[in-house]
Each structure stands twice: as structure tokens, then as C-alpha cells.
N, C-alpha and C positions, 0 to 999 in steps of 0.2 A: 116217434121219426121217420112215419108214415107221414105226418101233417108236414111236416119239414119239408120232405121229399118232394110233397106235391107242391107246396110254396115253392120252392127251388123252380120249378117245372113253371109256375106261373110266373115266376119273377123274368125268367129266362125270354119267357115268351114276350113279356111287355117289354123286356129289352129288343127283341128281336123286332117289335112295333117301333122302335125308335122313341121309347121312354126311358124318363130318368130314375135312377135307384133312389127311392124314399127311406126315411130313417129307417121303417122296419124292414125293407128290402135288405138294408145293411145289415142288420142285427143275425138274420137268418143266415146269408152268406157269412158271415164271420164266423158263425157256428159251423157252419158245413165246411169251411177251412180248415178249422181249428180240431173238429171232431178226432181224424186220422192224424194222428202226432207224427208217425211213421212218413207220411205221403207229405203233410206240410213241411218234416226237415229237410225231405228229398228237395220240394221246391221253394226252400228258403222263407219260410212263411209264418211268421213270430205272432203273439198277440200285441208287439208293439208294430209290426206293420201291416198286419192284415186289412187293416180300410184303407191305405193305400194301393195295398196288392187288386184288389176286388174295384175299387176305380180304376185302375191303369187297364186292368182284363175287362170291364165292363166296354171301354171305348173299342179296342181291340176284337171284342166280340161283336159287337155294333157295326163294325169296318169289314168282318170277315164275313158277317150274316149276308152282308150285301149280295155275296157271290154263293150263297147258298145254294144253289142249282150248280155248282162245280164241284160241290162235295161229291168223291163215290161212295158215300155209304150215308142213305138217309132214312132213318126209322123212329121208333118212338125214341130210343136211348140217343140220338142224334145230338140234341141241345145239351142235355145233361154232360154227353163225354166231350163234348167242344168244352165247357165251361169248366168239368174238375179235372181234364187229361189232357186233352190235346192241345188247347191254348197256353196252359203252365207249361207242359212241355217244349211248344216251340217256343216261349220265351225264355225255357232255361238254355236250349242250343243257341239262342241268339244271344243270351249273355258269353256262353262258352266258347263261341265267336270272335266275342272282343278281346279275351285276353290270349289271342292267339296270333302268333305275327304270319299267319297262311291259312287259307280253308281249312274248316273244321270237316274232319271225315269221321262222322257217326256210322257205326255199324248195327245194324239191326239185325238179329237172329231170330230167327221164326220156322217152325217146320209149315209141314202143308198145312195151308188154310188159317194160318194163324190169322192173318192180315195185315202180313208185313207191307204189302206192295201199296195195299189201301191207305196204311199209317203213313209211308211215304208221302204218297199225294195228297193227304191234309195235310202232313207238315210241311210240303210246298207252297201250299197255298196261304197259311199262316205266316211262314217265315217272310212270304212276297207283300203281307201287308204290312209286315216289321221293317221291311227294306232291305232283306236280305236275298239275293237270288240263289237260289237253292238248288240242287238238281239231283235224281235219284239213279243210280246206277245198281242194275241187278247182277248178283253173283253169276244168272244165266246169260247176260252178255260180254262173257266174255269164253265162250264155251268155245272148243275147237271146231273148227271149220267143218262142215258135213264131211268132205272127203278125209279130214285126218283122225274123223270119229270112225267113220269106215273101215280105214285102214283098224285103226285101235281096235274095233270089236272083233276083226279078223284075228290080231293078238293076243287077245281076253273074250273068250266068247259070252265070260259072265256078264258084260256090261251092256246089255241088252238094250238100256235105255240110257237117254242124257242125263246127268246130274250127280252121280256118284265120283268120289274124287279119284282125278285123272282123265276125266272128260275136258277139263277148263285148259286154256291158255294162262296159265298162271303168270309168268312172265309179262303178259300182255295188260293183266290187272295191278302189273307191281307197277309199270310204266306207266299206265294210264293215273294210279293214286300219285305218284310221285310227280309227276306235272303239276297236279294241283297243290301239293305240299311245298313245291318250290315256286310257286307262281304267288305275285302280292294281289291277294282278290280285291284290292280298293283302286290299283290302278294299272294294273294289266291288260291290254288290249290285243294279248297273243292268244290266238285259238290255240282252243285245247280239244283233240280228236276225243270222243266218247264211243267206244264199241256198242255196237247193237245187235241183239239177236232176232231173226224172224222165226219163231216159233212154226207157223205154217208152211214154211217149204221143205220141198221135199215130202210129199204127203204126211205131213208134220215130225218129221225128223230134225225139221228147222236147219239154219244156215245162218251164218253171219251176214249182216248187212254193211251198207256203206255207214262208217260213224256220224255222230252227231256231231258239229262242230258248235264250241261254248266259248264264253271268254267271260272274265270280271266273276268267278263263280265266290261266294262267301261259305257257301256250305254243302258238303258233299254227302249223301244219304247210300249207304253200300249197305243193301241187304240180301239177304239169301237164306236158303233153308240147314246151313251148316255153317255160315261167317263167322269166324272167331273160334269154332271148334278146334281142340285141342289132341293129338293123342292121347293115348291112354294104355297104362302098362297092359301089356299082352295076358296076366295073370287073370282079367277081369271076363276074358271070354271062357275060361276052363267052364264055369257056370252061369253063362250068357243068358239073359230072359229069352222068350220066344218073342219071336219068329226062329230066332238063332238056335237050330235043334241038334243038326246033323253036324258029321266033322266036317262036311263040306260047307254049309252055313259058317262055321266057325273060321275056316280056313278063308274063307271070302270076306267076313269082317275083320280079320288078322290084316290081310292085304289091303283093304281099305283106309284100316288104321296107320297103318306104315306111310299110305299114300299122303296123310294130312302134314306130314313132315315139310312135304312140297311144298302147303300153303302156310307155314308158319311167317315165311317174311312177305307175305302178303296180308298176314292179321296185324303183323305189325304197324305197317301204314293206317291202321284205325287210331283214332284218338281214343275212344273208347266205345263202349257195347252196349247196347239195349237187347235184353233176351224177352220175346213175345212167349210165354210159357204156359201150356193147357194146363188146365187143374188135373187131366187126365187125358195123356198121350196119345190112346184110343179115340180121341175124338175126331182126328185126321181122318180117320175111314167115314165117320159120318160126315163130316162136311165136304169130302169128295163125292161121295152120293150125292147129296144135295146141287152140289154145283153141277155133275153129270146130269141128275134129273131136269135141272133148269135150260142146260143144254138141249137137252134131248125134246123137252116140252116147248124149246123156243124154233125148233124144226133142224137142228145141229144133229152131228151125231156124238155120241158118248159111249162111254164104257158101261158095260153090265155092273150089276154088283160084285159079281166072280170075276171079272176082270179088275176093278177097285182094291178088291182084296189083296190080287199079287202085286198090284203096281205097289200099294202100300208097303207092302209087308216086304220086297225086295228093297227100300229105303230103310226101313227099320232094321232089316240085315246087315245093311250095309254100314250106317252110323244109327245103333240104335240110342232112341232120346235119352231113358234111363240111364246109357253107359257114358254118352258125351255129351249132353244138352243138361240135365241136371245139376251135375257136378260144379258146372257153372253159378250155380245161384250162391254160393258160399265162397266165389272166387273176387274179391275186392279190388285185385289189380287190372282184373281184365274186363269187367260188367260193374255200368255204374250205376242201373235200374232194371228190375224185372216188373212186368205187367203179366199179370195172369190171365188166362184166357179161359172164359166160362163155356160150355156145352153150345149156348146161343149165342154165341162168339161176343157177351157183352163183358166187360171191363169187371175183374176181381179186385184181388190185392193190387197195392202198386207198394214197391219197397227197393231198398237197395240191399246190395248182396251179405248175407249173414243175419239179416233180421229174421227170417224163422228159425234159425236154430239158437 
């Protein structure tokens, strides 16, 4: 296996330099594609079409790699992730788009630090090479305005940070996605406004800014930390996991759960949902600490470890990953792909719902 992985990296480095695939290269790549049956099944790769898939992907790989500097993530795993995951996923989305009469609206759910924004940027670059005009919208972009959230906080002092259910303009999100779903992505010149949010305004409280105007969009990536999450039974809070400990915590969790009902019409606008699933949700604290340390090292202000602890746990109290995200792993109606994220941000297993059960 180590030899195969080493050979894969060598092959990709050669492709990056513009070389063609040789017979031995094809044999190694074919083995790599078929060894993980569940992954191959999702990406429609079989022993009959594997060679054709590899040849097609190698051409796209070389096209994308010309803009390597534009990739938002470049590390030792970049080439392998591009080959084994990002490119097949981009091709899959492009294929799904062709069968729709409207732009594809793909949801991406991922908790703090899972890389949902990075994934969206990479997919936009790949899909552009495939000839598809793709945009990304974050659930952050539909936050209520600063003035509205100030009023909201006076009504509910528990909403100390933006982000939990109730701090978004759900109707704005529905209206925006409806405009895409009702448009003909191939011929429409109509401009569609995309809401945008600037987190740096009002000393970090953030506010909505002028919308971005777009047209002829083929694929919309709608990402966020609880995109697609459904309300659960209130009984689940009787023995909820930490940090939901006190009755006050449980009441907050119940209220946030009820607020999710308002988001269901928005989730209905999604064609499907990808879940970025940490192998341990506690990694969010570690990732947040790393991000803050990098900010501090660059001369910017950042949170202390104690502040990060309170910040992350606040969102776990609102929508705990074990209660709200874990159940989606087995939901074949709502979710089409689960992507496991390891502690070092590397990609783990890739599978469809119900695979692990």
C-alpha cells in the first residue's frame, strides 16, 4: 500500500509537469480507483469504465493544475486530494447539473473548522474548468442586519453571538435560492442579487453589505454550520451530552431546536446535501485554537484558549453535533455524501448514508 501511495504521488507530480500516463501509471491508478468500493460506487467508477474515467480526469487535472496557485489549500496532500476526491466530486456535480432544468443547488454542511468554505472555493475552480459557472453562498450571508440583531439580542439576551438559529433572514435565503431555481441557467441574462455579509463591520459584529449581482449560474453551493439540519424530538434533551448540563442549557437547546422549524422551507430548496463529518466533533476546538494562533502570529487579534472554549461550547449548546449532525449519516433522503475529516484536516472515508450502519 505504501508503494502504491508513493507511486500515486509520483504519477501526479509527473502529470503536473505535463507528462502523459504510461501503461504502468494506468494500472496503478486503476487499482487505486477500485480498491475502495464504496467510494467507487458513489463516483460511478466500475472495472468497465475505470480506464476511461482516469484518462478524462487526468486531462481535467492538468487543466486545473495550471491554476494551482489559486487553490486555497496547498499542502502535502493537495495533489492526492485533488485527484481522489475534489476532481471526482466536481465531475459528479457537473453530471447532476446536466439532468436538471434549473441550476443545481448543492448544500454543504460542516461544523467549525471542517473546511466547507475551502471545499466550495476548490469546487468553483474545478467546475469553471469544466465549463460551469458556479457560485458559493454561505448561511452567514443571510444574517439579519446589525440593527436587527441588536434588537434581537435585547429580546433574547442568550443570543450573545451571531450564528444560532434565529439570527438569519430565512425569507431572504428562500427568495435568493428561488430565483436561481426558477432561472434557466443556460440562457438567462437576468441579474440575480446574492446577499453578502461583512464580518469585520461594527467591531466584528458584522453587517450586510451590497449584494453581488450574478447571471447564468449553473451550480449554487450553499454552505453553513447547520445547513440542512432538522429539528429533533424534545426527549433527546432529557439526557443530552455535555456541555448541555444545566436546565438553563437544556432550555436554550430546546428553543434553538424549535427555531429550526423556520429553516425547513429553506432546506427544501436544496437538491441534496454533503456532510463534512469530523471523526470526533471535539476537533472543532483544536482547529479553532490553531486558527486563532495563526491570526495572533500574523499580528492580528485573536481569542484566548479560554474564550475559544466558551465560544465553541456555546454553539454545541445551541445545536449539539451528536444530536443534530450524527443522525444525518443514515438519512438517505436528505444526504447524498458523507466526507469524514480527520484531526489533521485530511480526508478520511467517503461514503453514502447508511454505509456505516
